[in-house]
LUMTIKE-218131 format. One record per residue (C-alpha): residue number from 1; x, y, z. Coordinates in nm, 2 decimals. Example, Ala and Ser with C-alpha at 12.3 -4.5 7.8 and 13.67 -1.06 7.14 Angstrom:
BEGIN
<r><dovex>1</dovex><x>1.23</x><y>-0.45</y><z>0.78</z></r>
<r><dovex>2</dovex><x>1.37</x><y>-0.11</y><z>0.71</z></r>
! end
This chain:
BEGIN
<r><dovex>1</dovex><x>13.83</x><y>12.51</y><z>8.57</z></r>
<r><dovex>2</dovex><x>13.48</x><y>12.43</y><z>8.43</z></r>
<r><dovex>3</dovex><x>13.25</x><y>12.69</y><z>8.29</z></r>
<r><dovex>4</dovex><x>13.03</x><y>12.70</y><z>8.60</z></r>
<r><dovex>5</dovex><x>13.34</x><y>12.76</y><z>8.81</z></r>
<r><dovex>6</dovex><x>13.45</x><y>13.05</y><z>8.59</z></r>
<r><dovex>7</dovex><x>13.12</x><y>13.22</y><z>8.65</z></r>
<r><dovex>8</dovex><x>13.17</x><y>13.53</y><z>8.87</z></r>
<r><dovex>9</dovex><x>13.11</x><y>13.48</y><z>9.23</z></r>
<r><dovex>10</dovex><x>12.84</x><y>13.75</y><z>9.27</z></r>
<r><dovex>11</dovex><x>12.62</x><y>13.57</y><z>9.02</z></r>
<r><dovex>12</dovex><x>12.62</x><y>13.26</y><z>9.24</z></r>
<r><dovex>13</dovex><x>12.55</x><y>13.44</y><z>9.57</z></r>
<r><dovex>14</dovex><x>12.18</x><y>13.42</y><z>9.55</z></r>
<r><dovex>15</dovex><x>11.95</x><y>13.48</y><z>9.84</z></r>
<r><dovex>16</dovex><x>11.86</x><y>13.11</y><z>9.85</z></r>
<r><dovex>17</dovex><x>12.06</x><y>12.93</y><z>10.12</z></r>
<r><dovex>18</dovex><x>12.09</x><y>12.56</y><z>10.21</z></r>
<r><dovex>19</dovex><x>12.19</x><y>12.42</y><z>10.55</z></r>
<r><dovex>20</dovex><x>12.46</x><y>12.15</y><z>10.55</z></r>
<r><dovex>21</dovex><x>12.50</x><y>11.97</y><z>10.89</z></r>
<r><dovex>22</dovex><x>12.84</x><y>11.81</y><z>10.92</z></r>
<r><dovex>23</dovex><x>12.99</x><y>11.56</y><z>11.17</z></r>
<r><dovex>24</dovex><x>12.85</x><y>11.37</y><z>11.46</z></r>
<r><dovex>25</dovex><x>12.77</x><y>11.69</y><z>11.63</z></r>
<r><dovex>26</dovex><x>12.57</x><y>11.82</y><z>11.33</z></r>
<r><dovex>27</dovex><x>12.76</x><y>12.15</y><z>11.30</z></r>
<r><dovex>28</dovex><x>12.55</x><y>12.38</y><z>11.07</z></r>
<r><dovex>29</dovex><x>12.70</x><y>12.55</y><z>10.77</z></r>
<r><dovex>30</dovex><x>12.46</x><y>12.78</y><z>10.58</z></r>
<r><dovex>31</dovex><x>12.58</x><y>12.80</y><z>10.22</z></r>
<r><dovex>32</dovex><x>12.46</x><y>12.97</y><z>9.90</z></r>
<r><dovex>33</dovex><x>12.27</x><y>12.71</y><z>9.71</z></r>
<r><dovex>34</dovex><x>12.37</x><y>12.82</y><z>9.36</z></r>
<r><dovex>35</dovex><x>12.73</x><y>12.84</y><z>9.45</z></r>
<r><dovex>36</dovex><x>12.74</x><y>12.50</y><z>9.61</z></r>
<r><dovex>37</dovex><x>12.55</x><y>12.33</y><z>9.32</z></r>
<r><dovex>38</dovex><x>12.77</x><y>12.51</y><z>9.06</z></r>
<r><dovex>39</dovex><x>13.08</x><y>12.38</y><z>9.21</z></r>
<r><dovex>40</dovex><x>12.96</x><y>12.02</y><z>9.30</z></r>
<r><dovex>41</dovex><x>12.76</x><y>11.79</y><z>9.07</z></r>
<r><dovex>42</dovex><x>12.69</x><y>11.59</y><z>9.39</z></r>
<r><dovex>43</dovex><x>12.50</x><y>11.87</y><z>9.55</z></r>
<r><dovex>44</dovex><x>12.34</x><y>11.97</y><z>9.23</z></r>
<r><dovex>45</dovex><x>12.19</x><y>11.63</y><z>9.21</z></r>
<r><dovex>46</dovex><x>12.09</x><y>11.64</y><z>9.58</z></r>
<r><dovex>47</dovex><x>11.90</x><y>11.96</y><z>9.55</z></r>
<r><dovex>48</dovex><x>11.78</x><y>11.97</y><z>9.19</z></r>
<r><dovex>49</dovex><x>11.75</x><y>11.62</y><z>9.04</z></r>
<r><dovex>50</dovex><x>11.40</x><y>11.50</y><z>8.95</z></r>
<r><dovex>51</dovex><x>11.42</x><y>11.24</y><z>9.23</z></r>
<r><dovex>52</dovex><x>11.53</x><y>11.50</y><z>9.49</z></r>
<r><dovex>53</dovex><x>11.28</x><y>11.57</y><z>9.77</z></r>
<r><dovex>54</dovex><x>11.37</x><y>11.94</y><z>9.72</z></r>
<r><dovex>55</dovex><x>11.26</x><y>11.95</y><z>9.35</z></r>
<r><dovex>56</dovex><x>10.90</x><y>12.02</y><z>9.44</z></r>
<r><dovex>57</dovex><x>10.76</x><y>12.36</y><z>9.32</z></r>
<r><dovex>58</dovex><x>10.86</x><y>12.66</y><z>9.53</z></r>
<r><dovex>59</dovex><x>10.61</x><y>12.76</y><z>9.80</z></r>
<r><dovex>60</dovex><x>10.39</x><y>13.06</y><z>9.72</z></r>
<r><dovex>61</dovex><x>10.38</x><y>13.37</y><z>9.94</z></r>
<r><dovex>62</dovex><x>10.08</x><y>13.23</y><z>10.11</z></r>
<r><dovex>63</dovex><x>10.25</x><y>12.90</y><z>10.21</z></r>
<r><dovex>64</dovex><x>10.54</x><y>12.88</y><z>10.46</z></r>
<r><dovex>65</dovex><x>10.89</x><y>12.85</y><z>10.32</z></r>
<r><dovex>66</dovex><x>11.06</x><y>12.52</y><z>10.36</z></r>
<r><dovex>67</dovex><x>11.44</x><y>12.54</y><z>10.41</z></r>
<r><dovex>68</dovex><x>11.67</x><y>12.30</y><z>10.23</z></r>
<r><dovex>69</dovex><x>11.91</x><y>12.10</y><z>10.44</z></r>
<r><dovex>70</dovex><x>12.14</x><y>11.80</y><z>10.40</z></r>
<r><dovex>71</dovex><x>12.34</x><y>11.60</y><z>10.66</z></r>
<r><dovex>72</dovex><x>12.70</x><y>11.47</y><z>10.63</z></r>
<r><dovex>73</dovex><x>12.73</x><y>11.29</y><z>10.97</z></r>
<r><dovex>74</dovex><x>13.05</x><y>11.10</y><z>10.87</z></r>
<r><dovex>75</dovex><x>13.25</x><y>11.39</y><z>10.74</z></r>
<r><dovex>76</dovex><x>13.51</x><y>11.59</y><z>10.93</z></r>
<r><dovex>77</dovex><x>13.40</x><y>11.94</y><z>11.03</z></r>
<r><dovex>78</dovex><x>13.76</x><y>12.08</y><z>11.01</z></r>
<r><dovex>79</dovex><x>13.80</x><y>11.95</y><z>10.66</z></r>
<r><dovex>80</dovex><x>13.45</x><y>12.09</y><z>10.56</z></r>
<r><dovex>81</dovex><x>13.55</x><y>12.43</y><z>10.70</z></r>
<r><dovex>82</dovex><x>13.85</x><y>12.42</y><z>10.46</z></r>
<r><dovex>83</dovex><x>13.61</x><y>12.32</y><z>10.18</z></r>
<r><dovex>84</dovex><x>13.39</x><y>12.62</y><z>10.25</z></r>
<r><dovex>85</dovex><x>13.70</x><y>12.84</y><z>10.24</z></r>
<r><dovex>86</dovex><x>13.79</x><y>12.70</y><z>9.90</z></r>
<r><dovex>87</dovex><x>13.42</x><y>12.73</y><z>9.79</z></r>
<r><dovex>88</dovex><x>13.42</x><y>13.11</y><z>9.85</z></r>
<r><dovex>89</dovex><x>13.79</x><y>13.19</y><z>9.82</z></r>
<r><dovex>90</dovex><x>13.89</x><y>12.96</y><z>9.54</z></r>
<r><dovex>91</dovex><x>14.22</x><y>12.84</y><z>9.69</z></r>
<r><dovex>92</dovex><x>14.36</x><y>12.59</y><z>9.94</z></r>
<r><dovex>93</dovex><x>14.62</x><y>12.68</y><z>10.20</z></r>
<r><dovex>94</dovex><x>14.97</x><y>12.55</y><z>10.14</z></r>
<r><dovex>95</dovex><x>15.07</x><y>12.29</y><z>10.40</z></r>
<r><dovex>96</dovex><x>15.35</x><y>12.40</y><z>10.64</z></r>
<r><dovex>97</dovex><x>15.42</x><y>12.07</y><z>10.80</z></r>
<r><dovex>98</dovex><x>15.35</x><y>11.70</y><z>10.75</z></r>
<r><dovex>99</dovex><x>15.07</x><y>11.72</y><z>11.00</z></r>
<r><dovex>100</dovex><x>14.89</x><y>11.96</y><z>10.77</z></r>
<r><dovex>101</dovex><x>14.86</x><y>11.69</y><z>10.50</z></r>
<r><dovex>102</dovex><x>14.60</x><y>11.51</y><z>10.71</z></r>
<r><dovex>103</dovex><x>14.35</x><y>11.79</y><z>10.64</z></r>
<r><dovex>104</dovex><x>14.44</x><y>11.80</y><z>10.27</z></r>
<r><dovex>105</dovex><x>14.38</x><y>11.43</y><z>10.24</z></r>
<r><dovex>106</dovex><x>14.04</x><y>11.47</y><z>10.40</z></r>
<r><dovex>107</dovex><x>13.97</x><y>11.76</y><z>10.17</z></r>
<r><dovex>108</dovex><x>14.07</x><y>11.55</y><z>9.87</z></r>
<r><dovex>109</dovex><x>13.84</x><y>11.27</y><z>9.96</z></r>
<r><dovex>110</dovex><x>13.55</x><y>11.51</y><z>9.99</z></r>
<r><dovex>111</dovex><x>13.63</x><y>11.64</y><z>9.65</z></r>
<r><dovex>112</dovex><x>13.62</x><y>11.29</y><z>9.50</z></r>
<r><dovex>113</dovex><x>13.30</x><y>11.20</y><z>9.68</z></r>
<r><dovex>114</dovex><x>13.13</x><y>11.52</y><z>9.57</z></r>
<r><dovex>115</dovex><x>13.28</x><y>11.52</y><z>9.21</z></r>
<r><dovex>116</dovex><x>13.46</x><y>11.85</y><z>9.26</z></r>
<r><dovex>117</dovex><x>13.74</x><y>11.80</y><z>9.01</z></r>
<r><dovex>118</dovex><x>13.90</x><y>12.15</y><z>9.06</z></r>
<r><dovex>119</dovex><x>13.93</x><y>12.09</y><z>9.43</z></r>
<r><dovex>120</dovex><x>14.08</x><y>11.74</y><z>9.38</z></r>
<r><dovex>121</dovex><x>14.33</x><y>11.88</y><z>9.13</z></r>
<r><dovex>122</dovex><x>14.45</x><y>12.17</y><z>9.35</z></r>
<r><dovex>123</dovex><x>14.47</x><y>11.95</y><z>9.66</z></r>
<r><dovex>124</dovex><x>14.67</x><y>11.69</y><z>9.48</z></r>
<r><dovex>125</dovex><x>14.92</x><y>11.95</y><z>9.36</z></r>
<r><dovex>126</dovex><x>14.97</x><y>12.08</y><z>9.72</z></r>
<r><dovex>127</dovex><x>15.04</x><y>11.73</y><z>9.85</z></r>
<r><dovex>128</dovex><x>15.27</x><y>11.65</y><z>9.56</z></r>
<r><dovex>129</dovex><x>15.46</x><y>11.98</y><z>9.61</z></r>
<r><dovex>130</dovex><x>15.50</x><y>11.91</y><z>9.98</z></r>
<r><dovex>131</dovex><x>15.67</x><y>11.58</y><z>9.93</z></r>
<r><dovex>132</dovex><x>15.89</x><y>11.72</y><z>9.65</z></r>
<r><dovex>133</dovex><x>16.00</x><y>12.03</y><z>9.84</z></r>
<r><dovex>134</dovex><x>16.06</x><y>11.84</y><z>10.16</z></r>
<r><dovex>135</dovex><x>16.24</x><y>11.56</y><z>9.97</z></r>
<r><dovex>136</dovex><x>16.03</x><y>11.30</y><z>10.16</z></r>
<r><dovex>137</dovex><x>15.80</x><y>11.02</y><z>10.07</z></r>
<r><dovex>138</dovex><x>15.45</x><y>10.93</y><z>10.18</z></r>
<r><dovex>139</dovex><x>15.43</x><y>10.75</y><z>10.51</z></r>
<r><dovex>140</dovex><x>15.27</x><y>10.41</y><z>10.54</z></r>
<r><dovex>141</dovex><x>14.97</x><y>10.53</y><z>10.73</z></r>
<r><dovex>142</dovex><x>14.89</x><y>10.80</y><z>10.47</z></r>
<r><dovex>143</dovex><x>14.90</x><y>10.54</y><z>10.19</z></r>
<r><dovex>144</dovex><x>14.69</x><y>10.30</y><z>10.38</z></r>
<r><dovex>145</dovex><x>14.43</x><y>10.57</y><z>10.46</z></r>
<r><dovex>146</dovex><x>14.40</x><y>10.67</y><z>10.10</z></r>
<r><dovex>147</dovex><x>14.39</x><y>10.30</y><z>9.99</z></r>
<r><dovex>148</dovex><x>14.09</x><y>10.24</y><z>10.22</z></r>
<r><dovex>149</dovex><x>13.89</x><y>10.53</y><z>10.09</z></r>
<r><dovex>150</dovex><x>13.96</x><y>10.55</y><z>9.71</z></r>
<r><dovex>151</dovex><x>13.92</x><y>10.34</y><z>9.40</z></r>
<r><dovex>152</dovex><x>14.22</x><y>10.21</y><z>9.20</z></r>
<r><dovex>153</dovex><x>14.17</x><y>10.49</y><z>8.95</z></r>
<r><dovex>154</dovex><x>14.21</x><y>10.77</y><z>9.20</z></r>
<r><dovex>155</dovex><x>14.48</x><y>11.02</y><z>9.10</z></r>
<r><dovex>156</dovex><x>14.58</x><y>11.07</y><z>9.46</z></r>
<r><dovex>157</dovex><x>14.61</x><y>10.69</y><z>9.51</z></r>
<r><dovex>158</dovex><x>14.82</x><y>10.65</y><z>9.20</z></r>
<r><dovex>159</dovex><x>15.05</x><y>10.94</y><z>9.30</z></r>
<r><dovex>160</dovex><x>15.12</x><y>10.79</y><z>9.64</z></r>
<r><dovex>161</dovex><x>15.18</x><y>10.44</y><z>9.49</z></r>
<r><dovex>162</dovex><x>15.42</x><y>10.59</y><z>9.24</z></r>
<r><dovex>163</dovex><x>15.61</x><y>10.78</y><z>9.50</z></r>
<r><dovex>164</dovex><x>15.63</x><y>10.47</y><z>9.72</z></r>
<r><dovex>165</dovex><x>15.76</x><y>10.26</y><z>9.44</z></r>
<r><dovex>166</dovex><x>16.03</x><y>10.51</y><z>9.37</z></r>
<r><dovex>167</dovex><x>16.13</x><y>10.51</y><z>9.74</z></r>
<r><dovex>168</dovex><x>16.16</x><y>10.13</y><z>9.74</z></r>
<r><dovex>169</dovex><x>16.34</x><y>10.10</y><z>9.40</z></r>
<r><dovex>170</dovex><x>16.60</x><y>10.37</y><z>9.48</z></r>
<r><dovex>171</dovex><x>16.66</x><y>10.24</y><z>9.83</z></r>
<r><dovex>172</dovex><x>17.03</x><y>10.15</y><z>9.89</z></r>
<r><dovex>173</dovex><x>17.04</x><y>9.76</y><z>9.87</z></r>
<r><dovex>174</dovex><x>17.33</x><y>9.76</y><z>10.11</z></r>
<r><dovex>175</dovex><x>17.14</x><y>9.95</y><z>10.37</z></r>
<r><dovex>176</dovex><x>17.06</x><y>9.77</y><z>10.70</z></r>
<r><dovex>177</dovex><x>16.70</x><y>9.76</y><z>10.60</z></r>
<r><dovex>178</dovex><x>16.65</x><y>9.80</y><z>10.22</z></r>
<r><dovex>179</dovex><x>16.28</x><y>9.78</y><z>10.28</z></r>
<r><dovex>180</dovex><x>16.17</x><y>9.94</y><z>10.61</z></r>
<r><dovex>181</dovex><x>16.03</x><y>9.69</y><z>10.85</z></r>
<r><dovex>182</dovex><x>15.68</x><y>9.85</y><z>10.87</z></r>
<r><dovex>183</dovex><x>15.66</x><y>9.85</y><z>10.49</z></r>
<r><dovex>184</dovex><x>15.77</x><y>9.49</y><z>10.48</z></r>
<r><dovex>185</dovex><x>15.49</x><y>9.38</y><z>10.71</z></r>
<r><dovex>186</dovex><x>15.23</x><y>9.59</y><z>10.52</z></r>
<r><dovex>187</dovex><x>15.32</x><y>9.45</y><z>10.18</z></r>
<r><dovex>188</dovex><x>15.30</x><y>9.10</y><z>10.32</z></r>
<r><dovex>189</dovex><x>14.95</x><y>9.17</y><z>10.45</z></r>
<r><dovex>190</dovex><x>14.82</x><y>9.38</y><z>10.16</z></r>
<r><dovex>191</dovex><x>14.89</x><y>9.19</y><z>9.84</z></r>
<r><dovex>192</dovex><x>14.70</x><y>9.44</y><z>9.63</z></r>
<r><dovex>193</dovex><x>14.94</x><y>9.72</y><z>9.73</z></r>
<r><dovex>194</dovex><x>15.23</x><y>9.50</y><z>9.64</z></r>
<r><dovex>195</dovex><x>15.07</x><y>9.43</y><z>9.30</z></r>
<r><dovex>196</dovex><x>15.00</x><y>9.80</y><z>9.24</z></r>
<r><dovex>197</dovex><x>15.37</x><y>9.88</y><z>9.31</z></r>
<r><dovex>198</dovex><x>15.49</x><y>9.63</y><z>9.05</z></r>
<r><dovex>199</dovex><x>15.24</x><y>9.76</y><z>8.80</z></r>
<r><dovex>200</dovex><x>15.36</x><y>10.12</y><z>8.86</z></r>
<r><dovex>201</dovex><x>15.72</x><y>10.02</y><z>8.80</z></r>
<r><dovex>202</dovex><x>15.61</x><y>9.85</y><z>8.47</z></r>
<r><dovex>203</dovex><x>15.44</x><y>10.18</y><z>8.37</z></r>
<r><dovex>204</dovex><x>15.77</x><y>10.36</y><z>8.40</z></r>
<r><dovex>205</dovex><x>15.89</x><y>10.18</y><z>8.08</z></r>
<r><dovex>206</dovex><x>16.24</x><y>10.14</y><z>8.21</z></r>
<r><dovex>207</dovex><x>16.49</x><y>10.07</y><z>7.92</z></r>
<r><dovex>208</dovex><x>16.54</x><y>9.70</y><z>7.91</z></r>
<r><dovex>209</dovex><x>16.92</x><y>9.73</y><z>7.89</z></r>
<r><dovex>210</dovex><x>16.92</x><y>9.91</y><z>8.23</z></r>
<r><dovex>211</dovex><x>16.74</x><y>9.63</y><z>8.41</z></r>
<r><dovex>212</dovex><x>16.97</x><y>9.35</y><z>8.55</z></r>
<r><dovex>213</dovex><x>16.92</x><y>9.01</y><z>8.38</z></r>
<r><dovex>214</dovex><x>16.97</x><y>8.72</y><z>8.63</z></r>
<r><dovex>215</dovex><x>16.96</x><y>8.48</y><z>8.33</z></r>
<r><dovex>216</dovex><x>17.30</x><y>8.62</y><z>8.22</z></r>
<r><dovex>217</dovex><x>17.44</x><y>8.64</y><z>8.57</z></r>
<r><dovex>218</dovex><x>17.39</x><y>9.01</y><z>8.56</z></r>
<r><dovex>219</dovex><x>17.26</x><y>9.05</y><z>8.91</z></r>
<r><dovex>220</dovex><x>17.34</x><y>9.31</y><z>9.17</z></r>
<r><dovex>221</dovex><x>17.65</x><y>9.16</y><z>9.33</z></r>
<r><dovex>222</dovex><x>17.75</x><y>8.79</y><z>9.32</z></r>
<r><dovex>223</dovex><x>17.75</x><y>8.55</y><z>9.61</z></r>
<r><dovex>224</dovex><x>18.10</x><y>8.64</y><z>9.72</z></r>
<r><dovex>225</dovex><x>18.04</x><y>9.01</y><z>9.71</z></r>
<r><dovex>226</dovex><x>17.72</x><y>8.99</y><z>9.90</z></r>
<r><dovex>227</dovex><x>17.87</x><y>8.77</y><z>10.16</z></r>
<r><dovex>228</dovex><x>17.61</x><y>8.50</y><z>10.10</z></r>
<r><dovex>229</dovex><x>17.87</x><y>8.22</y><z>10.11</z></r>
<r><dovex>230</dovex><x>17.96</x><y>8.31</y><z>10.47</z></r>
<r><dovex>231</dovex><x>17.60</x><y>8.35</y><z>10.56</z></r>
<r><dovex>232</dovex><x>17.51</x><y>8.01</y><z>10.42</z></r>
<r><dovex>233</dovex><x>17.80</x><y>7.85</y><z>10.61</z></r>
<r><dovex>234</dovex><x>17.70</x><y>8.02</y><z>10.93</z></r>
<r><dovex>235</dovex><x>17.34</x><y>7.90</y><z>10.88</z></r>
<r><dovex>236</dovex><x>17.46</x><y>7.54</y><z>10.83</z></r>
<r><dovex>237</dovex><x>17.68</x><y>7.55</y><z>11.14</z></r>
<r><dovex>238</dovex><x>17.39</x><y>7.68</y><z>11.34</z></r>
<r><dovex>239</dovex><x>17.16</x><y>7.41</y><z>11.23</z></r>
<r><dovex>240</dovex><x>17.43</x><y>7.14</y><z>11.31</z></r>
<r><dovex>241</dovex><x>17.48</x><y>7.29</y><z>11.65</z></r>
<r><dovex>242</dovex><x>17.11</x><y>7.28</y><z>11.72</z></r>
<r><dovex>243</dovex><x>17.09</x><y>6.92</y><z>11.60</z></r>
<r><dovex>244</dovex><x>17.38</x><y>6.83</y><z>11.84</z></r>
<r><dovex>245</dovex><x>17.20</x><y>6.98</y><z>12.13</z></r>
<r><dovex>246</dovex><x>16.90</x><y>6.77</y><z>12.05</z></r>
<r><dovex>247</dovex><x>17.13</x><y>6.46</y><z>12.03</z></r>
<r><dovex>248</dovex><x>17.05</x><y>6.40</y><z>11.67</z></r>
<r><dovex>249</dovex><x>17.42</x><y>6.43</y><z>11.55</z></r>
<r><dovex>250</dovex><x>17.73</x><y>6.27</y><z>11.71</z></r>
<r><dovex>251</dovex><x>17.98</x><y>6.55</y><z>11.78</z></r>
<r><dovex>252</dovex><x>18.26</x><y>6.32</y><z>11.66</z></r>
<r><dovex>253</dovex><x>18.11</x><y>6.32</y><z>11.32</z></r>
<r><dovex>254</dovex><x>18.12</x><y>6.70</y><z>11.31</z></r>
<r><dovex>255</dovex><x>18.47</x><y>6.75</y><z>11.46</z></r>
<r><dovex>256</dovex><x>18.63</x><y>6.47</y><z>11.25</z></r>
<r><dovex>257</dovex><x>18.75</x><y>6.27</y><z>11.56</z></r>
<r><dovex>258</dovex><x>18.61</x><y>5.95</y><z>11.41</z></r>
<r><dovex>259</dovex><x>18.89</x><y>5.92</y><z>11.14</z></r>
<r><dovex>260</dovex><x>19.07</x><y>5.59</y><z>11.18</z></r>
<r><dovex>261</dovex><x>19.45</x><y>5.58</y><z>11.20</z></r>
<r><dovex>262</dovex><x>19.65</x><y>5.38</y><z>10.94</z></r>
<r><dovex>263</dovex><x>19.72</x><y>5.12</y><z>11.20</z></r>
<r><dovex>264</dovex><x>19.35</x><y>5.08</y><z>11.28</z></r>
<r><dovex>265</dovex><x>19.27</x><y>5.05</y><z>10.91</z></r>
<r><dovex>266</dovex><x>19.54</x><y>4.79</y><z>10.85</z></r>
<r><dovex>267</dovex><x>19.42</x><y>4.59</y><z>11.15</z></r>
<r><dovex>268</dovex><x>19.07</x><y>4.61</y><z>11.03</z></r>
<r><dovex>269</dovex><x>19.17</x><y>4.48</y><z>10.69</z></r>
<r><dovex>270</dovex><x>19.36</x><y>4.19</y><z>10.84</z></r>
<r><dovex>271</dovex><x>19.06</x><y>4.10</y><z>11.05</z></r>
<r><dovex>272</dovex><x>18.83</x><y>4.12</y><z>10.75</z></r>
<r><dovex>273</dovex><x>19.07</x><y>3.91</y><z>10.55</z></r>
<r><dovex>274</dovex><x>19.09</x><y>3.64</y><z>10.82</z></r>
<r><dovex>275</dovex><x>18.71</x><y>3.64</y><z>10.83</z></r>
<r><dovex>276</dovex><x>18.68</x><y>3.64</y><z>10.45</z></r>
<r><dovex>277</dovex><x>18.51</x><y>3.98</y><z>10.45</z></r>
<r><dovex>278</dovex><x>18.73</x><y>4.14</y><z>10.19</z></r>
<r><dovex>279</dovex><x>18.60</x><y>4.12</y><z>9.84</z></r>
<r><dovex>280</dovex><x>18.76</x><y>3.86</y><z>9.61</z></r>
<r><dovex>281</dovex><x>19.05</x><y>4.01</y><z>9.40</z></r>
<r><dovex>282</dovex><x>19.12</x><y>4.29</y><z>9.65</z></r>
<r><dovex>283</dovex><x>19.49</x><y>4.30</y><z>9.75</z></r>
<r><dovex>284</dovex><x>19.67</x><y>4.48</y><z>10.02</z></r>
<r><dovex>285</dovex><x>20.01</x><y>4.65</y><z>9.98</z></r>
<r><dovex>286</dovex><x>20.18</x><y>4.35</y><z>10.15</z></r>
<r><dovex>287</dovex><x>20.05</x><y>4.11</y><z>9.89</z></r>
<r><dovex>288</dovex><x>20.21</x><y>4.31</y><z>9.61</z></r>
! end
């Protein structure tokens, strides 16, 4: 917690208020200016930087007072309500279900946008604790949402990528779907996510001796164990069957019915000998 956040609450509850209008409906939130600016460098800059329209001298008693306001039309009102609760109460509610994580992710994104490090840190811990205690991993839509709204250096983004990498690496390779179908499709479309997962695994610094080395034949299961031999044979049989249906392959070549009998071979050789087709010096058994 920063020095400004450690300041007692009553010192920041000045008489000066600012109006924050949130969402498409412009819901009004009157907040104490000092408290808001002490917690967020973003709002400190909005209301007190030299370029701010609110940095003009305060009106005198003879001039009308001009209230300060700022609009956040793209932000979620429910998440902002949670932010206000944290602003005055100093804590974030613990999620009780996966559905509650949606609000926490929104709150985290607000924290990053407004540079409220304490809020980001607390929200991140709540999300991390939820996945650990429920023994679950982030869903694809959660990861995609954070990816679309954060930078590569975002702590929340890195946490979700690391958790996803662990889910994929520890997945049973003999399972029916080692990589869930929806994740498979997503990784094919989002190359950056796939690259980030590989980089995260590299950061784990796994001991080299524990990583299979295909150059030494040390792979997870051989062809026979994995049943790849049967799979290849079935694939070839299927391709031949399709070719036969198209008339590209004679079924006698596949079934072996074209093999000549010994009598047919002998008659063929006699015919070739009579026609002078056998190569010079080639003898049949009768000539010996």
